[in-house]
C-alpha positions in Angstrom: 74.5 113.2 118.9 76.5 116.5 119.5 80.2 116.4 119.0 81.1 115.8 122.7 78.5 113.1 122.9 80.1 111.7 120.0 83.4 112.0 121.5 82.2 110.3 124.6 80.9 107.4 122.6 84.1 107.2 120.8 86.6 104.6 122.3 89.6 102.4 120.8 88.0 99.5 119.7 89.3 96.1 120.6 87.3 94.0 118.6 85.6 94.9 115.2 82.5 93.2 113.6 84.2 91.6 110.9 80.7 91.4 108.9 80.1 94.9 109.1 81.4 97.2 106.4 81.6 100.8 105.9 79.3 102.2 102.8 81.0 103.8 99.9 79.6 107.3 101.3 81.0 106.8 104.9 84.7 105.4 103.6 84.4 108.8 100.8 83.7 111.1 103.9 86.6 110.0 105.6 88.9 110.5 102.3 87.3 113.9 102.1 88.2 114.6 106.0 91.6 113.6 105.3 92.3 115.8 102.2 90.6 119.0 104.1 93.1 118.3 107.4 95.0 121.1 108.1 98.9 120.8 107.5 101.9 123.1 107.8 102.6 125.6 105.1 99.1 123.6 103.4 102.1 121.4 101.7 99.9 117.9 102.8 103.4 116.0 102.8 101.1 113.1 104.1 99.3 110.5 102.1 96.7 108.1 103.1 96.6 104.3 101.8 93.2 102.5 102.3 93.4 98.8 102.3 89.9 96.6 101.9 91.2 93.2 101.1 90.9 90.7 103.9 93.9 88.6 102.9 96.2 91.6 102.9 94.7 92.6 106.2 95.3 89.3 107.7 98.9 89.3 106.4 99.4 92.8 108.1 98.4 91.3 111.5 101.7 89.8 112.1 103.1 93.2 111.5 101.1 94.8 113.6 102.1 93.0 117.2 99.2 90.7 116.5 96.4 93.3 116.9 93.5 91.4 115.4 91.5 94.7 114.5 93.6 94.7 111.6 91.9 92.0 110.2 88.4 92.5 111.4 88.0 96.2 110.2 86.2 97.2 107.4 89.0 99.2 106.1 92.5 99.8 107.3 93.6 103.5 106.9 97.7 103.8 106.9 99.2 107.2 107.1 102.1 107.6 105.3 104.8 110.5 104.9 106.9 111.1 101.7 110.5 109.9 102.1 111.7 113.6 100.8 110.4 117.0 100.2 111.6 117.9 96.7 111.7 121.3 94.7 109.3 119.8 92.4 106.7 119.2 94.9 106.6 122.6 96.4 106.3 124.1 92.8 103.4 121.9 92.2 101.9 123.0 95.3 102.3 126.6 94.4 101.0 126.1 90.7 97.8 124.6 92.5 97.7 127.8 94.7 98.0 130.2 91.5 95.5 128.0 89.5 93.0 128.1 92.1 93.3 131.3 93.8 94.9 133.1 90.8 97.6 134.8 93.1 100.1 136.6 91.2 103.7 135.4 91.1 105.3 138.5 92.8 103.1 137.3 95.8 103.7 133.5 95.6 107.3 133.5 94.7 109.0 135.1 98.0 107.1 132.2 100.3 108.0 129.6 97.6 111.6 130.3 97.6 111.5 130.2 101.3 109.9 127.0 101.5 112.6 125.4 98.9 115.5 127.0 101.0 113.6 125.6 104.5 113.3 122.2 103.2 116.7 121.8 101.5 118.4 122.8 104.6 116.4 120.4 107.0 118.1 116.9 107.9 116.3 114.0 106.9 115.4 113.1 110.5 114.0 116.8 111.0 112.2 116.6 107.9 110.5 113.1 108.6 109.7 114.5 112.0 107.9 117.5 110.7 106.0 115.2 108.5 105.3 112.8 110.9 103.5 115.6 113.2 101.6 116.3 110.2 100.4 112.6 110.1 99.2 113.0 113.7 97.1 116.1 112.9 95.4 114.1 110.3 94.9 110.8 112.7 93.1 113.2 115.2 90.9 114.8 112.6 90.1 111.2 111.1 89.0 109.9 114.5 86.8 113.0 115.1 85.1 113.0 111.9 84.6 109.0 112.1 83.3 109.7 115.6 80.8 112.4 114.3 79.7 109.5 111.5 79.4 106.9 114.1 82.4 104.9 112.5 84.3 103.1 114.9 88.3 103.2 115.0 91.5 102.1 116.8 94.6 104.4 116.3 97.8 102.6 116.3 101.6 103.2 116.6 102.2 99.6 117.3 103.3 98.1 114.0 106.3 97.4 112.0 106.6 100.1 109.3 109.4 98.7 107.2 107.3 95.3 106.7 104.0 97.4 106.0 106.0 99.5 103.5 107.5 96.1 101.9 104.0 94.3 101.8 102.2 97.3 100.4 104.9 98.3 98.0 105.2 101.9 99.4 108.6 102.3 98.1 107.3 103.0 94.7 105.2 105.9 95.7 108.2 107.4 97.6 106.4 106.8 100.9 106.9 105.3 104.4 104.3 104.1 106.7 103.7 106.0 110.3 100.5 105.6 111.5 97.7 102.9 111.3 93.9 103.4 111.7 91.4 100.3 111.4 87.9 101.7 111.0 84.5 100.0 111.0 82.1 99.0 113.8 82.6 97.7 117.1 81.6 94.1 117.8 78.7 93.2 120.2 80.8 91.3 122.4 84.0 93.9 122.6 84.6 93.8 126.2 85.4 97.8 126.1 82.1 99.0 124.4 80.3 99.4 127.6 83.0 100.6 129.9 82.9 104.1 131.2 85.4 106.3 129.7 88.4 107.4 132.2 89.4 110.9 131.8 90.8 113.6 134.1 88.5 116.6 135.4 88.5 119.4 133.2 90.3 121.6 135.5 93.2 119.1 135.6 93.9 119.2 131.9 93.2 122.8 130.9 94.9 126.2 132.4 92.8 129.2 132.1 94.8 132.5 131.9 92.7 135.9 131.8 
């Protein structure tokens, strides 16, 4: 299918087939897509936790506004942000740039110093808001790639992050959860699967200036 056909096929699944699992190749494609997602400055302040454990998934349901897709899904992808952006993390990023591109220090250092200063001067609220914006970019990319691979998904903001963090022990990774994306395959009896997609006309959402 063309990408537009794939996006027309996609919808927020209300019921997954709990007996159908993603292949290793499919989940690896989603991991690669996540890693290749664009982020501000290229810093990748977002990490993805991949859960494929029915016991844990069932436990997470009660912290997900009782949305059963969490338990039914093949895998649950949890997008997380770092609790802080350290100077060490920025140093590590520029070391990676130098290793891969062999960029001279005289080119890298001014930008590195700028980023260190910028991050240090952000409030915790502004820093987390900036990181969360990167998570939304990753979420959109994951949904599009999933659709292109005929993998179903259901993006979720409705969950209790603190409880996810506690159950998944994200504190030890300096992470906090911000978005959830269960993935798998739609159930044959999902009432939403054959409904027409509701969208405005193109001219109602796109403004052209020439």
